[in-house]
N, C-alpha and C positions, 0 to 999 in steps of 0.2 A: 629266136636268139641262139639256141643251141646249134643250129645249122650254120650260123655265121661264125661261131667259134670253131666249129669243126672244119669249115672251109678255110679259115685262116690258119689253123693248125696244120691242115693238110698242105697248104701252099708253102708254109715255112719249112715243113719237113721235106717236102718234095724238092725244094730249093737246096736244102742241105745235102740231100742224097745226090742230086745232080752235080752239085759243086764238088763233093767228095769223089765221085766217079771221074769227073774231068781232071781233078788234081792228080789222081793216080795215073790216069791215061797220059797226061802231060809228062809226069815224072818218068814213066816207063819209056816214052818216046825220046825224052831228053837223056836217057841213060842214068838218071838219078836213082831209079829203082829197077831191079831186075825181076821180071816175072819168072818164077821157077817153072819147071816142067813136072814137078812132083807135088802131089796134094799133101799138105801138112797134117791132114787128119787120117787119111786111109793109106797114103803112100802110093796111090795110083799115079802112073806116068801118063801125062796128057799134054797136048799142045795148047789146050784151052783152059788153063788154070785161071780161076777168078779170084779177085780180091774181095773178101768179106769185111765189111766195116762193123765192128762191134759198137763203135761210137762215131757218129758223123761229125762231132766237133774235133775229131783227130783224123783229118782226111787222109793222111799218109800212113796211118797205122792200120794195116790190113792183115788178115789171116789168108794166106794163099791156099785155096781149096778147089777141088774139082767141082764140076756142076752138080753132081749127085750129092756131095757133102754140103755144098752151099744150100741146096734145096732142103736138106735135112736140118741144117742150122735154122733156117727161116721157119720151118714147120715147128720146131721145138720152141722158138721164140713166140710164135702165135699161140701155142698151147699154154706157155707160161703166162702170156698176156690174158688169155681167157680165164685162167685160174686166179689171176690177180697177183702172180708172183714175179712178173717181169720187173726188171730193174729200171 
């Protein structure tokens, strides 16, 4: 039973992640959002700034970060989750 719930939860979450990613991609292509060239965390200038979603229920609310900072954010989230302090 636990595996069924996990598979369902994973499917729902994966769908939200994909949907949010596509929403940002469409908004950038349509000119509704502008992808910056400066990381909002470290100030690094990069042509490949990524949008980090803190909440997938707000698909166009992103923090623009470089790949390195994006990776650090997700590592911190995983640590919080393991400690049981994730929101």
